[in-house]
C-alpha positions as CSV (number, residue, x, y, z in Angstrom):
1,M,158.1,151.0,87.5
2,K,160.0,153.6,89.7
3,I,163.7,153.2,90.1
4,N,164.8,154.4,93.5
5,H,168.3,156.1,93.3
6,L,169.0,155.5,97.0
7,E,168.7,151.8,96.5
8,I,171.2,151.9,93.5
9,L,173.4,154.0,95.7
10,E,173.2,151.5,98.5
11,L,174.1,148.7,96.2
12,H,177.2,150.6,95.1
13,V,178.3,150.9,98.7
14,I,177.8,147.4,99.4
15,A,180.1,146.4,96.5
16,Y,182.7,148.6,97.6
17,I,182.6,147.1,101.3
18,L,182.8,143.7,99.6
19,V,185.8,144.5,97.8
20,L,187.3,146.2,100.7
21,A,186.7,143.0,102.9
22,A,188.2,140.7,100.4
23,T,191.3,142.7,100.0
24,V,191.8,142.8,103.9
25,A,191.3,139.2,104.1
26,T,194.0,138.5,101.4
27,I,196.3,140.9,103.2
28,F,196.0,139.0,106.5
29,R,196.9,135.8,104.8
30,M,199.8,137.4,103.1
31,Q,201.0,138.8,106.4
32,L,200.9,135.2,107.9
33,S,203.1,134.1,105.1
34,N,205.5,137.0,105.5
35,S,205.1,138.4,102.0
36,K,205.8,142.2,103.1
37,S,206.3,144.0,99.8
38,L,203.2,142.4,98.3
39,S,201.4,143.1,101.5
40,M,202.1,146.8,101.4
41,R,200.8,147.1,97.9
42,L,197.7,145.5,98.8
43,L,197.6,147.9,101.8
44,F,198.0,150.9,99.5
45,F,195.2,149.4,97.3
46,I,192.8,149.0,100.3
47,I,193.4,152.7,101.1
48,C,192.6,153.8,97.5
49,V,189.5,151.7,97.4
50,F,188.4,153.2,100.6
51,C,189.0,156.8,99.6
52,L,187.1,156.0,96.3
53,A,184.1,154.7,98.4
54,V,184.1,157.6,100.7
55,S,184.3,160.1,98.1
56,S,181.5,158.5,95.8
57,C,179.3,158.4,98.9
58,K,179.7,162.2,99.7
59,K,176.4,163.9,99.3
60,S,176.6,167.6,98.0
61,A,174.4,169.9,100.2
62,D,174.3,172.6,97.7
63,R,172.4,170.6,94.9
64,P,168.5,170.3,95.2
65,K,167.0,167.1,95.5
66,S,164.1,168.3,93.4
67,N,163.2,171.2,91.0
68,T,160.9,172.3,88.2
69,N,162.4,172.3,84.7
70,Y,161.7,171.9,81.1
71,I,161.1,168.3,79.7
72,P,162.6,167.8,76.1
73,I,160.2,167.7,73.5
74,N,161.1,165.1,70.8
75,S,158.2,165.9,68.0
76,A,154.8,167.3,67.6
77,N,152.1,166.7,65.0
78,T,149.7,169.4,64.6
79,P,146.7,169.7,61.9
80,H,147.4,172.0,59.1
81,I,143.8,173.4,58.8
82,I,141.2,174.0,61.4
83,A,138.0,175.8,61.5
84,F,137.7,179.0,63.4
85,G,136.2,178.1,67.0
86,Q,138.1,174.8,67.2
87,D,140.9,174.1,69.4
88,I,144.4,173.7,68.0
89,K,145.3,170.1,69.2
90,S,148.9,168.9,68.7
91,R,150.1,165.6,69.6
92,V,153.3,166.0,71.5
93,N,156.1,163.4,72.1
94,L,158.2,164.1,75.2
95,G,161.0,162.2,76.7
96,F,164.6,161.5,77.7
97,Y,167.4,159.0,76.8
98,S,169.0,158.8,80.3
99,Y,167.5,158.5,83.7
100,R,168.4,161.0,86.4
101,A,165.3,161.6,88.3
102,D,161.6,160.7,88.9
103,V,159.7,163.1,86.5
104,T,156.1,164.3,86.7
105,F,154.6,166.3,83.7
106,L,153.2,169.5,84.9
107,G,151.9,170.8,81.7
108,F,152.9,173.1,78.9
109,E,154.1,176.6,79.1
110,V,152.7,178.6,76.1
111,K,153.8,182.1,75.5
112,E,152.4,184.3,72.6
113,A,155.6,185.8,71.4
114,A,153.9,187.7,68.7
115,S,150.4,188.0,67.3
116,R,149.4,184.3,66.6
117,Q,152.7,183.0,67.2
118,Y,153.2,180.7,70.2
119,D,156.5,179.4,72.0
120,I,155.7,176.0,73.5
121,R,157.8,174.3,76.3
122,A,157.0,171.4,78.3
123,K,157.4,171.6,82.1
124,G,158.1,169.0,84.6
125,F,158.8,168.4,88.3
126,F,162.0,166.4,88.8
127,D,162.2,164.6,92.0
128,N,165.0,162.4,93.7
129,I,167.5,163.9,91.3
130,N,170.9,162.1,91.2
131,Y,173.7,164.2,90.0
132,E,176.5,161.5,90.2
133,F,175.1,159.0,87.4
134,S,172.3,158.4,85.1
135,L,170.8,155.2,83.8
136,P,170.6,154.7,79.8
137,V,166.8,154.2,79.9
138,V,164.4,155.6,77.0
139,M,161.5,157.4,78.7
140,T,159.2,159.0,76.3
141,F,155.5,159.6,76.6
142,D,152.8,161.3,74.3
143,T,150.4,164.1,75.4
144,T,148.1,166.6,73.8
145,L,148.5,170.3,73.7
146,S,145.3,172.6,73.1
147,I,145.3,176.1,72.1
148,R,142.1,178.2,71.6
149,P,142.8,180.6,68.8
150,T,141.4,184.1,69.3
151,A,141.5,185.1,65.6
152,S,141.5,183.5,62.0
153,G,144.6,183.5,59.9
154,Q,147.9,181.7,59.9
155,H,149.2,180.6,63.5
156,I,152.8,179.3,64.0
157,L,153.4,177.0,67.0
158,R,157.2,176.7,67.8
159,F,158.1,174.0,70.0
160,Y,161.1,174.2,72.2
161,S,163.2,171.8,74.0
162,S,164.5,174.2,76.9
163,S,166.1,177.0,74.7
164,Q,166.4,174.9,71.6
165,L,164.0,175.2,68.9
166,V,162.8,171.7,67.9
167,Q,160.0,172.1,65.4
168,T,157.6,174.7,63.9
169,D,154.2,173.9,62.8
170,T,152.0,176.4,60.9
171,V,148.2,176.0,61.3
172,Q,145.8,177.9,59.0
173,V,142.6,178.9,61.0
174,N,139.6,179.6,58.6
């Protein structure tokens, strides 16, 4: 199920409009009964609600609606020993604990930092980014990373969530 941020924002604006309409109706009734000090307070309240509604609906032009960035790696499961000629296959769990955008997994960024030492990050395309709020939704998924070792010996896989090291796995290639 995809959550459309524009639909949620529209519901937010509709709620503000309903509160504003109810307040205007209350002020109109109070003006008919000549309660001026209370109607002035409600008028001030209407102005505040209107300003809040306008400021919450303001869009920022300098923020992109989509970008490519790293997806957090939660954990990885890598075999300890493999035969030379086989791929190192790690089962990797990726995910978020809040929802701010539609995310498409693009693959892994694997950099050989040193001989037989790999720095691994998951890349994703973030679309319909909402900077104002996030939903508390657990979004995790599993995928497999394959690395073809070019030499036998000990290989070190370092899994990163952006710049933070999450896990280090050591694989012996015989």
